[in-house]
C-alpha positions in Angstrom: -4.5 -14.7 24.2 -5.4 -13.7 27.8 -2.6 -15.8 29.2 -0.2 -14.3 26.7 -1.2 -10.8 27.7 -0.8 -11.6 31.4 2.6 -13.1 30.8 3.7 -9.9 29.2 2.1 -7.7 31.8 -0.5 -5.0 31.1 2.1 -2.3 30.6 3.5 -4.1 27.5 0.4 -3.6 25.4 -1.8 -0.8 26.7 1.1 1.5 27.7 3.3 0.8 24.7 0.3 1.1 22.2 -0.6 4.4 23.8 2.8 5.9 23.2 3.3 4.3 19.8 0.0 5.8 18.8 1.0 9.2 20.2 4.3 9.1 18.3 2.8 7.8 15.0 -0.2 10.1 15.0 2.0 13.1 15.6 4.3 12.2 12.7 1.3 11.6 10.4 -0.3 14.9 11.4 3.0 16.8 10.7 3.8 15.0 7.5 0.2 15.3 6.4 0.5 19.1 6.8 3.6 18.9 4.6 1.6 17.2 1.9 -1.2 19.7 2.3 1.3 22.6 1.8 1.8 21.4 -1.8 -1.7 22.5 -2.6 -3.1 24.3 0.5 -6.7 24.3 -0.6 -9.6 22.0 0.1 -12.7 21.5 -2.1 -15.9 19.5 -2.3 -15.7 19.2 -6.1 -13.2 17.0 -8.0 -12.5 19.7 -10.6 -10.6 21.7 -8.0 -11.8 24.9 -9.8 -10.2 28.1 -8.4 -12.6 30.0 -6.2 -14.5 27.0 -5.1 -12.3 25.9 -2.3 -13.9 25.9 1.2 -10.5 26.2 2.9 -7.5 28.2 1.8 -4.2 28.2 3.7 -2.3 30.4 1.4 -2.4 34.1 0.3 -1.4 33.2 -3.3 -3.9 34.0 -6.0 -3.9 32.6 -9.5 -3.1 35.4 -12.0 -5.0 35.7 -15.3 -2.3 37.5 -17.3 0.3 34.7 -17.4 0.8 30.9 -17.2 0.3 29.7 -13.7 1.1 26.1 -12.7 0.1 23.9 -9.8 3.7 24.2 -8.4 3.2 27.9 -8.2 0.5 27.3 -5.6 2.8 25.5 -3.2 3.6 27.2 0.1 6.2 26.5 2.7 5.0 25.4 6.2 7.6 25.9 8.9 9.4 22.8 10.3 7.9 23.1 13.8 4.5 22.5 12.3 5.2 20.3 9.2 7.5 17.3 8.8 10.0 18.2 7.6 8.7 21.6 6.3 10.2 24.0 3.8 8.5 22.6 0.7 9.6 18.9 0.9 6.6 17.1 -0.5 8.5 13.9 -1.3 9.9 13.7 2.3 6.4 14.4 3.8 4.9 11.6 1.7 7.6 9.1 2.8 7.1 9.9 6.5 3.3 9.8 6.1 3.1 6.4 4.5 5.8 4.9 6.6 4.0 5.9 9.8 0.6 4.9 8.4 1.8 1.3 7.9 2.9 1.0 11.5 -0.1 2.9 12.9 -2.4 0.5 11.2 -0.4 -2.5 12.5 -0.3 -1.0 16.0 -4.1 -0.5 15.8 -4.7 -4.1 14.7 -2.6 -5.4 17.6 -4.3 -3.1 20.0 -7.8 -4.2 18.9 -6.8 -7.9 18.9 -5.6 -7.7 22.4 -8.5 -5.6 23.5 -10.9 -8.4 22.6 -8.6 -11.2 23.3 -8.1 -10.2 27.0 -11.7 -9.1 27.7 -10.5 -5.5 28.2 -13.0 -4.4 25.5 -15.6 -4.2 28.2 -13.9 -1.0 29.5 -14.1 0.6 26.1 -17.1 -0.7 24.1 -20.5 0.7 25.2 -22.7 -2.2 26.3 -25.7 -0.3 27.7 -27.9 2.6 26.5 -27.7 4.2 29.9 -24.2 5.4 28.9 -25.7 8.1 26.6 -27.7 10.0 29.3 -24.7 9.6 31.6 -22.5 11.1 29.0 -24.7 14.1 28.7 -24.5 14.5 32.4 -20.7 14.3 32.3 -20.5 16.8 29.5 -22.6 19.2 31.5 -20.3 18.9 34.5 -17.2 19.4 32.3 -18.8 22.6 30.8 -19.0 23.9 34.4 -15.2 23.2 34.8 -15.7 20.4 37.2 -14.7 16.7 36.9 -17.5 14.1 36.9 -17.2 11.0 39.1 -14.3 8.7 38.0 -15.2 5.5 36.2 -13.5 2.2 35.9 -11.3 3.6 34.5 -13.4 5.9 32.3 -16.6 8.0 32.9 -19.4 7.7 30.3 -18.4 10.5 28.0 -14.8 9.3 28.0 -15.8 5.7 27.2 -18.0 6.9 24.3 -15.3 9.2 23.0 -12.6 6.6 23.1 -14.8 4.0 21.4 -15.6 6.5 18.7 -12.0 7.2 18.1 -11.0 3.6 17.9 -13.9 2.2 15.9 -15.0 5.2 13.8 -12.5 8.0 13.5 -9.4 5.8 13.0 -11.1 3.6 10.3 -12.4 6.8 8.6 -8.9 8.2 8.3 -7.8 4.9 6.7 -10.7 4.7 4.3 -10.5 8.3 3.1 -6.7 8.0 2.7 -7.3 5.0 0.4 -9.8 7.0 -1.6 -7.1 9.5 -2.5 -5.1 6.7 -4.3 -5.4 7.0 -8.1 -4.9 3.2 -8.3 -7.8 2.5 -6.0 -10.0 5.2 -7.6 -9.3 3.9 -11.1 -9.9 0.3 -10.3 -12.9 0.9 -8.0 -14.7 4.1 -9.2 -17.7 3.2 -6.9 -15.4 3.4 -3.9 -14.6 7.1 -4.6 -18.3 7.8 -4.9 -18.9 6.6 -1.3 -17.2 9.8 -0.2 -18.6 12.1 -2.8 -15.3 12.2 -4.9 -11.6 12.5 -4.4 -11.7 16.0 -3.1 -14.5 15.3 -0.7 -12.4 12.4 0.6 -9.5 14.7 1.0 -11.6 17.2 2.9 -13.0 14.5 5.2 -9.5 13.2 5.8 -8.4 16.7 6.8 -11.4 17.2 9.1 -10.8 13.8 10.7 -7.2 14.8 11.2 -8.4 17.9 13.1 -10.7 15.7 15.2 -7.8 13.4 16.0 -5.6 16.3 17.1 -8.5 17.8 19.2 -9.0 14.4 20.9 -5.3 14.0 21.6 -5.1 17.5 23.2 -8.2 17.1 25.3 -7.2 13.5 26.3 -3.7 14.6 27.5 -5.2 17.7 29.3 -7.7 15.5 31.2 -5.1 13.0 32.1 -3.0 15.8 33.5 -5.6 17.8 35.4 -8.0 15.2 36.8 -5.6 12.9 38.7 -2.3 12.6 36.9 -0.7 9.9 39.1 -3.9 7.7 39.0 -4.4 8.2 35.3 -0.8 7.4 34.4 -1.0 4.2 36.6 -4.1 3.1 34.5 -2.3 3.8 31.3 1.0 2.2 32.2 -0.1 -0.7 34.5 -3.8 -1.0 33.9 -4.6 -0.5 37.6 -3.9 1.8 40.5 -0.5 0.7 41.6 3.1 2.0 41.5 1.8 5.5 40.7 5.2 7.3 41.1 6.8 4.9 38.8 4.0 5.3 36.3 4.4 9.1 36.4 8.2 8.8 35.7 7.6 6.4 32.9 4.9 8.5 31.4 6.9 11.7 31.5 10.0 10.0 30.1 7.8 8.7 27.2 6.7 12.2 26.4 10.3 13.4 26.3 11.2 10.5 24.0 8.4 11.4 21.6 9.5 15.1 21.5 13.1 14.1 20.9 12.2 11.8 18.1 10.2 14.6 16.4 13.1 16.9 16.6 15.5 14.3 15.3 13.3 13.3 12.4 12.9 16.9 11.3 16.6 17.7 11.4 17.8 14.4 10.0 15.3 14.6 7.1 16.3 18.1 6.1 20.0 17.2 6.1 19.9 13.7 4.7 16.9 13.5 2.3 18.4 10.8 0.1 19.1 8.6 3.1 15.5 9.1 4.3 14.2 8.3 0.8 16.1 5.1 0.7 15.5 4.0 4.3 11.8 4.7 4.5 11.3 3.6 0.9 12.8 0.2 1.7 9.6 -0.4 3.8 7.1 1.7 1.8 7.7 0.7 -1.8 7.2 -3.1 -1.4 3.9 -2.5 0.5 2.7 0.0 -2.1 3.7 -2.2 -4.9 1.9 -5.3 -3.5 -1.3 -3.4 -2.7 -1.6 -1.0 -5.7 0.8 -1.8 -8.6 -1.3 -4.6 -10.2 -4.6 -2.7 -10.2 -5.9 -1.7 -13.6 -8.1 1.2 -14.4 -11.8 0.7 -15.1 -12.8 4.4 -15.3 -15.7 5.2 -17.5 -16.6 8.8 -16.9 -18.9 10.7 -19.3 -18.5 13.9 -21.1 -20.7 15.6 -18.6 -18.1 14.8 -16.0 -15.3 16.6 -17.8 -13.9 19.4 -15.7 -14.3 22.9 -17.1 -10.9 23.8 -15.6 -7.9 21.6 -15.8 -4.7 22.8 -14.0 -1.3 22.8 -15.7 1.8 21.5 -13.9 5.2 22.4 -15.3 6.2 25.1 -17.8 6.6 24.3 -21.5 10.1 23.6 -22.9 12.2 26.7 -23.5 14.6 25.1 -26.0 15.0 26.5 -29.5 14.5 22.9 -30.9 11.1 22.6 -29.3 10.1 26.1 -30.3 11.0 25.3 -33.9 8.9 22.2 -33.9 5.9 24.0 -32.3 6.2 26.8 -34.9 5.8 24.2 -37.6 2.8 22.6 -36.0 5.0 19.6 -35.0 5.0 18.4 -38.6 8.7 17.6 -38.2 8.4 16.0 -34.8 9.2 12.3 -34.4 8.8 9.9 -31.5 11.8 7.7 -31.2 11.2 4.2 -29.7 14.5 2.4 -29.2 16.7 0.5 -26.8 16.1 -3.1 -26.1 13.8 -3.7 -29.0 13.9 -5.8 -32.1 12.4 -3.1 -34.4 13.3 0.6 -33.5 10.6 3.1 -34.5 10.4 6.7 -35.6 6.8 7.8 -35.4 5.3 11.1 -36.6 1.9 12.4 -35.4 0.3 11.1 -38.6 1.9 7.7 -37.9 0.4 7.6 -34.4 -3.0 8.8 -35.7 -3.0 5.9 -38.2 -2.7 3.4 -35.4 -5.9 2.1 -33.6 -7.4 5.1 -31.7 -8.4 4.9 -28.0 -10.5 7.5 -26.2 -11.0 7.5 -22.4 -12.4 9.9 -19.9 -10.5 9.6 -16.6 -9.7 11.4 -13.4 -6.3 13.0 -13.1 -4.7 12.9 -9.6 -1.9 15.3 -9.1 0.7 14.5 -6.4 0.1 18.0 -5.0 -3.5 17.2 -4.2 -5.7 18.7 -6.9 -7.7 16.6 -9.4 -9.7 17.0 -12.6 -11.5 14.9 -15.2 -10.4 15.0 -18.8 -11.0 13.2 -22.1 -7.9 11.8 -23.7 -7.4 10.3 -27.2 -4.3 8.5 -28.4 -2.8 5.2 -29.0 -2.3 2.4 -26.4 1.3 2.0 -25.4 0.7 -1.7 -25.7 0.1 -1.3 -29.4 3.4 0.5 -29.8 5.2 -2.2 -27.9 3.7 -4.9 -30.1 5.2 -3.1 -33.1 8.7 -2.5 -31.7 8.8 -6.0 -30.1 10.7 -5.7 -26.8 13.6 -8.0 -26.3 13.5 -10.7 -23.5 15.8 -8.6 -21.3 13.7 -5.4 -21.5 12.0 -4.6 -18.2 11.3 -0.8 -18.2 10.3 1.9 -20.5 12.0 5.3 -20.1 9.9 8.2 -21.3 11.9 11.4 -22.0 10.4 14.8 -22.7 11.8 17.9 -24.4 11.6 19.9 -21.2 14.7 20.4 -19.0 14.7 21.4 -15.4 17.7 22.3 -13.4 19.9 21.3 -16.3 18.3 17.8 -16.5 16.1 16.2 -19.0 12.7 15.3 -17.6 12.1 11.6 -17.6 10.1 8.9 -15.9 10.1 5.1 -16.0 7.4 2.5 -16.1 7.7 -1.3 -15.9 6.2 -3.4 -18.7 3.2 -4.3 -16.6 2.1 -0.7 -16.1 2.9 0.1 -19.7 0.6 -2.6 -20.9 -2.3 -1.5 -18.7 -5.4 -1.1 -20.9 -5.7 2.7 -20.2 -2.0 3.5 -20.5 -1.9 5.6 -23.7 0.1 8.1 -25.6 -2.4 11.0 -25.9 -2.3 13.5 -28.8 -5.8 14.9 -28.1 -7.5 16.4 -25.0 -11.2 17.0 -24.7 -11.7 16.4 -28.4 -9.0 18.8 -29.6 -5.2 18.5 -30.3 -3.1 18.8 -27.2 -2.2 22.4 -26.3 1.4 23.2 -25.5 0.7 23.8 -21.8 -0.9 20.4 -21.5 2.0 18.6 -23.3 1.8 18.9 -27.0 2.5 17.1 -29.2 2.3 13.9 -27.2 2.0 13.0 -23.5 1.8 9.8 -21.5 -1.4 8.9 -19.6 -1.1 6.2 -16.9 -4.4 6.2 -15.1 -3.5 4.3 -12.0 -0.5 6.6 -11.2 -0.1 10.2 -10.0 0.4 12.9 -12.5 4.1 13.4 -12.3 4.6 10.0 -13.9 2.8 11.1 -17.1 5.6 12.7 -19.0 4.6 15.6 -21.3 6.3 16.9 -24.5 7.4 13.4 -25.4 10.4 13.0 -27.6 11.5 9.3 -27.0 10.8 6.0 -25.4 13.7 3.8 -24.5 13.4 0.2 -23.3 16.1 -0.8 -20.7 16.8 -3.6 -18.3 17.4 -1.5 -15.3 16.5 2.2 -14.5 19.2 2.5 -11.8 21.7 3.3 -14.4 19.8 6.5 -15.3 20.1 9.9 -13.6 20.5 9.4 -9.8 19.1 5.9 -10.1 15.7 6.5 -8.5 13.5 6.0 -11.5 12.6 9.5 -12.7 13.3 13.2 -12.5 11.0 13.8 -9.5 12.4 10.8 -7.8 16.0 12.0 -8.4 15.6 15.6 -7.5 12.5 15.9 -5.2 12.8 12.5 -3.5 9.4 11.1 -4.6 8.8 7.4 -4.4 9.1 5.3 -7.6 5.7 3.8 -6.9 3.0 6.4 -7.6 -0.3 4.5 -6.9 -1.1 6.7 -4.0 
């Protein structure tokens, strides 16, 4: 490994990894703020109850005299802060996960070379004397002076860099994974390590602030202490060719800035292209890591949230209103398409099938969460009765609600549909579903984000390929708001 690093030259891994890290962290911070703008509140409780947030980045307040949905709480962060800004949650998620993949890979390569070349001795503390020396250095910095230079770091710099590499960066990765509904459903104990989903989200945000603060201070110290010397250490790993190092370093900063501007403008103008291009990398990784996880949630009634947000307004059609006025007695769920036995099921028919009750945690794509008790029939039981044909691969769930002139729909493959906690729910918290929560029937897929769980169900169609539907992206949100088809995180 050491011979390999010497053959490449020190510049090729320390310098490049520094600038890749700067670029990727910047993109993740900005895209993370875009994600936060969809629900700009942070909590320490998983019920996300209004009024319990410890941080609020919006002036909007939930009214009590009318229906208020989660989407009404969204705000628009400007594009010079968020990537891409202007209420583009789907685009923010694509950039965030795309950069996270390469940031983790960059980190693994960096740490491998760090230990493979012996350069870890510059970074990893090997003596307790560093701690009193770090206190001395901090005292000197507080008096606006620079402590003696190290080789190449002084004590406080070494401890800080080691903390960022071996504690802060892993914490960002671990808390990010805790916000995945697939991980939380399969490993409920993992979520408890951070105190819950919302606590993990809060810690993730605070870690982001710490990373931003470190980056700003790091760049500032590089610039004011001895810019040519510091750039030579970053670019070459030694004090040599300082003028060249300065030019390379400044050029790298310009490239990073230009890429931020390009990514913002291109994303706002070509959202479908960004969805396809970044999704080509993201979706296979997400599918491999999360798609096959099944839910093992077993919450208790004491865990049920006293407040459960609503997302999406009820259907406004005369057909739905007529069914609702009649208590949904005339409603029928159509199950058709590539099946041997098409079905027309009333609520009484569904209640006559084996009943399944589960208490699970709902993860909204916007960021809020809540625990609810759901009762219904397993989708697998319905599939056993309609008997999918051999060429059937996907289920298309359609609701009564229309948005922007389009029928709301989402798709699941047969594997997700047969997960043990994938159900068609007709009760919530021991009572019939209310209209705001999706009456008469809604889908529950406990390893996926909430937008996949179609409410106001009217039909299920089995198809061989969802690309023939809508804009071919796999669902209403994927078609119109550029979400990813995989919703495990």
